[in-house]
N, C-alpha and C positions, 0 to 999 in steps of 0.2 A: 507432443504431437498435435495439440489443438492449435491450429494455425488460423484461427478466426477470433478476433477480439470483440468483446461485447461491451457496449456502452461508451460513454465519454466521447461521442462523436463530435460534439460541439465544445467539450471541455478539454481542450488540448493544452498541454504544458509539460515542461521538464523532459525527462527521458522518453516518456510516452509519446510526446509530440515529435521528438527527434526521430524516434523509431518509425512512427507513421509517415513522417516526411521522407525518410530514406526509402520506405516501401513505395511511396508514390513516385519517387525519382527512379527507382529500379524498373517499375512497370509502366511508367510514362505519365501517369496522372492519378488523382484520387479516384476518379470514376472507374479506373481499371482495376481497383481493388474490390469492386462490388460485383462479384461473379456468382456468389451463392446467395441464398435468402436468409441464412442464419445471422449474417453480420454484414456491415458495410466495409469491413476491413478484413479481407481474405488474402492469404499469401501462402506460398510453398514453405514448408518448414525449413528446408535447406537455405532458402533466401533469408528468412528471419535469423537463422543461425549465423550466416555470414555477416549480417548487419551488426549483430551484437558483438561478434568477434572483432569487427573493425572499430567499434566504439571502445572496446577494451584495449585494443592495440595502441590507441592514442594516449593512454594513461601511462606515463613512465614509471609511476610508483605502484602499479597494480600487477600482481603476479597471480596467475590462475593455475590451480592444480586440478587436473581432470582425473576422473576415476578415483576420487579420494573421499573419505568419510571420517568424521569425528567419532571416536569411540569413547573418549573420556573427557570430562570438563569439570574443573574444580577451581574454586576461588582461593587464591593466596592473599598475601598482604598487598592490596592495591594492584593485583595482577591476576589475569586468568591463565591457567595452565591446561592445555589441551593435548590429547593424544590423537593424532590424525593418521589413519591407515592410508599409506600411499605406496604403490608398487610393492605391496606385500610386507612393508615395514611400518611399524608404529613410530611415527616421528613426533617429537615434542614441539609444541608451539606455545609461545607466550604472547599475551596481548593485554594492553591496558584497558581497552574497550572491546567487548565481544558482541557481535551482531549475529543472532540466530535467524538465518534466512532459509533454513531447511524446509523441505516440503511438509513435514509433519511435526515440526517443533521439537526435534529430538534433543538438541543441545539444551534447550530450556528445561527439559525433563531431567537431563543429566545434572544440571545445576541446581535441581531441587525446587524449581518454580512450581507453585500449585497451579492446577489447570482443570478445565471442565472438558468433557467429551459428550457429544450428543445434544439432544434437545433440552431446553431449560423449562422450568416450571413457570407458568404465568404468575403464580403467587410470589415468586422471587423477582422476576424481571418486570412485572406489571405490564406485560405486552398482551393485548387482548387476544391476538390470534395464536399465541403460544399454547401448547397443551397444558392441561391442568397439572399433570405430573411430569417430572423430569424423567428422561430415559437415556439410554446409551446408544440410540440409533443415529447413525451418521448418513450422509448422502451417498448415493451410488457413485462409484468411480467409473471411469471409462478407459479402456486400453484402446486408444485411437489407432486406426489404420488409414493409410493414404493409398488410394488406388489410381492407376492410370490405364488408359485404353491402349492395349497392345495390338489391336486389330486382328487378333486371332484368339482361339480358345486357350485360356490360361487357367482353367479351373483347378483349384488346389485339391489335394487328396482329402477325403472325408476325415475331419478331425475326430479325435477321441471323444466319445460321449455325445456325438452330434444328435440333436433332437429338433427337427424342424418346427415342432409345436411351440417351442420357446419364442420363435420369431414370426409365427403365422400372421399375427395382426400388427406387424410393423408398418403396413400400408394396406390400401384397398387391393385385395386379391382374392381369388377363389378359396384359398386355404383358411381365410379369417372367418371365424364363426362368432366368437364372443370377445370383442376387443375390450381391454381395460379402460381405454379412454375413447369412447365412440365419437366424441366431438373433435378429436384431433387425428383424423384419418385423411390421408392424401393418396393419390395414385402413385405407383412406383416411380414414374417419370419425375414427379414432383419431389418425392422423397430423395432420390439420388442426387438432385441438384441442391439440396439443403446445404451441403458443405462443398459445393463446387469451387475449386481453386483456380487461380490463373495458371496457364500452362496446360489446361485440359485435364487436370487431376481432380480427385474427389476425396475429401476428408470424410471418413466414416466415424461419426460421433453422434449417432442417431438415438435420441432419448426414448422414443415410443416403441417399446418392446423390441429394441435393437441391441446395441452392444454395451449399454449400461450394465454394471455388475455390482451387486451388493457384497461388500465385505468390510468389516471394521478391523483394519490392521494397525491402528494407531499404537496400541500397547503390545503388539506382538514382538517377539524377538526376531533376529535376522533370518533364522531358518523358517520360521512361520511366515514371515513376510515373503520370502522367496517362493514358498508354496502357494501363497495367495496370489502373487503376481503371475505365477504359471497358470493358475486356473483362470484368471482374468484374461490373459492372452488367449487361452484356448477358447474362451467364450467369444472373443472377437473373431477368431479364425472360423468358428462355427457360423457366425453371422455372415462373414464373407462368403463362405461356402453356400449358405442359404441364398444370398444375393445372386450368386453365379448359377446355381442349379435350379432353384425354385422360381426365381424372378427373371432369369434369362440374361443376366449381365455377365456372360461367359468371357467376354473380351476384356473385362476389367479385372486387373490383378494387382497384387501388392507392388507398389512402385519400387524400382531397383535403384533409384537415384536420390532417395530422400534420407534414409537413416543408415548409417554405417554399422548395421547389426546383421547377424547371421540370419535372423528370421524376418528382416525387413520391417520390423515394428520399432516404435520409439524405445528409448532407454528405460522409461518408467511410465506408469499410468498417469492419467489426469485425476488427481485427488481434488475433490470439491470441498473437502472439509478436513480440518486438522484438530489437534488439541488447541484449546483457547486458554491463554494464560489469565491469571488473576493480576490485572494491571492497576496502575494508579487510577485509571478511569475505565469503567465498563460502558461501552457504547451500546445503547439499546435502540430498538425501533422507535420508541417514544422520543428519543433525542433527535431522530431524523424527521419524524412527522411534526414535532413541535420544537424546532431548534432554539427558539428564544425563551423557552421555559427555564433555561440555565445559561451558563456562559461558555459551554464547550465549543460553540461555533467559533469563538475567538481564538481557539488553539489549533485550528485546522492546518494540517500539513499535506493534505491530499483531498481530492474531490471525487465524487461518484454520482451516478444517476440511474444505475440499472435496477430494475425491479427485483424483489426478493424471488430468487429462482432456486428452487430445491428439486432434486431428483430423488424419488423414492420408489418408483414402481417396481424395481427389482427386489425390494425388501419383501419377504414372504407375507407380512401382514400390513402391506402398504395402505390398504383401504381404511385402516383404523387411524391413520395419521391425518393431521390437518391438511386440507387442500390448499396448497400454497403456490398455485400456478401463477407466476408472474404477478405477485401482489405488488401494486404500484407504490412508489415512494417518490418524493420530490428529490431534487439534487441536494447533496449534503456535503459537509466537510468532515473528514476523518480527524478526530482530535489526537494530539501528540501523546497524551497520556496512555493510549491503548498500547503503545510500543514499550512502555517502561514497566517491568514487573514491580509489584508493590513491595516485594521482600528481598530483591537482589540488586544491589548497586552495580554499576559498570556493565550492565547487560541490556541490550536493546533487542527486541523481538520484532521480526518483520514477517512477510508473506501472509499466510492464512492463520497463523498462530497468535494473532494479536488479541487484545482483550475486548472482544465483542460478544454479543449474544449469538445463539445459533441462528436466529432469524436474520440478524444483520450480516452475518457471514454469507448469507445467500446473495448479497450484493457486493460486499467488500472483497469477495474472493475473485472477482473478475480481473483480467490482466491489466487494464489501464490503472486500476486502483492499486494493485500490488506493486506495479512498477513505481508509482509515486511513493508508496510506503517505503520501498527499498531505497529510493533516492533520498528520502528524508532521513532514513536510518543512517545512511552513510554520512550525510551532512551533519547530523546530530553527533555522531561518533567523532568526526573531525573537529567539530566545535568543542566537544568535551576535552579532547587532547590539547587543543590550543589553549583553552582556559587553564587546564591543569599545569601545563608546562611553562607558563609565563606568569610572572607577577603582574597583577592588575594595577594599572595606573588610572583607570576610570571605570565606571560601571559597564558591565557587559550588556550590549544592546540585546533587545528581545527578539531580534530577527536577523536573518542573514541569507545570502544567496546560497542555494544548494548546488549551483552549477547547472549548466545546460538549460538555463531559462526557468528554473524552479525557484521557489521561495520557501524558507522555513521560518515560521513565526512561533514564538513561545511567549506565554504570559503566565501570570499567576504566582509570582514569588518575589520576595524582596531582592534587591540587587545583591551581588556577591559580597559587597562590603557591609551588608546589614541595612535595615530600614532606617536607621538613625543617621545615615550619612557618615559612617565611620571612615576616616581618611587614612587609617593605617593600612599598609600593604599586607596582604595575606595570600597564602596559597590555598587552593581548594583541596579538601581532604580526599576526594575520590574522583575517578575519571568519568564523571558525568557532569553536564551543565548544572550551574547553580540552581536554575529553575527546576531541574529534575531532582536535585539533591534535597531541596526543601519540600519533601513529600507531604507533610501535613498541610502546608500552605497551599500546595497545588491541589491536593485532594479537596480541601475546604473550598477553594475558589471554584474548582471545576464542578463540584457537586452542589454548589450554591447552598451551603448548609445554614444560611441565615444566622451568621454570627453576630448580627446586630450592628456591625460597623457601617457607617454611611459611606457613600462613594468617596466623599472628601477624605474621611479618616483612612480608608483603605489606600487612597492615593498618597496621602502624607506618609503612611507607614511603608510605602513601597509594595503593597500587597497586590495591586492591580496595575498593569501596564506602566511600569516605571520608565520604560523607554521603548517606544513602539515605532517601527519603521513600516510605513504603509506605502503601497504603490498606487499612485493616482495618476490618471491621465489628465493632468492639469497643464495648461499651456504656460510655460515660463519663457518669455522671450521667443515664442514661436516653436518650442520643442517640449516634449514630455520630460518630466523631472521626478526625482524622488523627494518626497516631503517627509520631514521628521517631526513628529509631534512629541513633546515632552510634558509629562504631568507635573505642573509646578503649583503646589498649594500656596495660597497667599501667605507670605511670611515664613514659608517653610524652606526646606533645603533639598537640593538634588543629592541623592545618596551617592556614596563613592568618594574617592580621593579628589580633593579640590572642589567639593560641592559648594561650599560657601563662596569661594572665589568665583566660580563660574556663574553661580546664581547672581552674585552681586554685579559681576560684569554684565550679565544679560539684562538685569534690571536697569542698570545705568544706561546701557546702550539703548534700551527700549525707550527710556525717558528722554534721552538726548535727541536722537534722530527723528523721533515721531513727529515733532512739530515741523521740522524742515523737509522731511522726505516723504511724509505720509505713512499710513498704517502698514502697508505692505512692505515698504522699504525698511521701516523700523523693525518689523517682525523678522525679516531676514537678517538685519543687523544683530538683533538680539540672539537669534539662532547661531549666527556665526561667532558671536562673542562667547557663547557657552561652549563652543567647540563641537557643535553638532554639524553633521554633513548636510550639504545641499548641493546637488549637482550643478544647478544653475539658478541663481536667485534672481527674482525680479528687481529691476532698478539697481542691479549690482554696480552699474557705472556711476550711480549717484551716491553710493555709500562712501563715507570717509575711509581712508586706508586703515585707520586704527580700529575700524569696526569689522573688517573682513577677516575671514579665517586665514591664518598664515599659510602660504603656499597655495 
């Protein structure tokens, strides 16, 4: 129901950019999305739903099961077996690679992946603004409502347990005596436009003594969760009734054209926090504020820039918690290792259940970031299957397109044929990419454990950037191109089948054309002779035919 995206206004890419572009096309322009003051991207939930469904309809190999839920998940021999409840029946599903994109990481829990819930101790994460002791406190959730102006009195009946004192200080009004946050008080007219949507509707997701609601339902069973959701819904209905009766918004009622539900509310609440798995990499606030202290930035599969935003004022002892109101952070890259459980091969975790600290979740939970994480998870799963099902005839590149304008880059492991350039063909033993399979190497590289190897030694052994595809806006013959850089130690070998032959060919090609065609032409000749891609090479017309890539 939250139809306002926060952050990444200038960091556009992948499905996030495609979604935002479709919104602007629907409403006429980008500026038409700036209707409220909570976000620069506001839209009606029904419009966002239709856009995502159109994106899904374009994919011939994608099938969506609505109103379905996984109830069991277990790992067999190189295969996942799930029990999915659909239409009242438990249906078996098998998968080589499993992606957990559930709201609360329920599949990861079924698979036995260790996880954390709540705030982390600063003694463990070394984050200065984290509490001294860990606790199980999660962020408030919100059951969003969307209102529209009916032009007549549409006041809802008084909800069960209605208490106007709970909402008295949601804005400046005569009922407010002792606000929790006196520095964050606005008039009622300002408050109601916080979530104003195109089409004259209003998203009610008000954090200041509004419809935020505290409950930790992460480890509840189905019945307990259903009761918690019922209470959260009732809390929102109480706030709507308060808006109508105490603040005078009697013509604003629950929109009848947004959610196909009997109560006109969304299907489920907005969870700001989930369980957080123990992954190959644990992304901390220090990794964001000091990104070059280690090499995690090289493994980024998504970007974010939103401040640390935590909601806790509905927690009974909220005043004892750290004040984390929009703690600023620089823009950052989300490392690939946060999606990969440290103990469970063949499983990729997305959404808010990735391996980050509680503080970092306050930024990575935002919609543009989780869209990128989901896109990277799908690309990683597809790459894993492709590697597993085909015999390798050359080293696997450390990067690839995720589709829809995004990029997936992986570093930190020897090539799939081994660091020594083993030319024998092998099949990978599990349905995850080789860089993910080599967990000790990835962990050691990502954590920068100081193993004593020089950059040259790590390069020769294939431990760092064996094959890196970088996107650079470099002009080659008047147009942008993709450049491929390969780590070639002096006198060493390129790992993978045919490494000696390709290196020898590249060396000879470099020595030959360099004198006649200049350094740039020789570099492209060398690159082509090694069998590496280049969309458009400089001076291609000056290369000898035997130095060009066949085809």
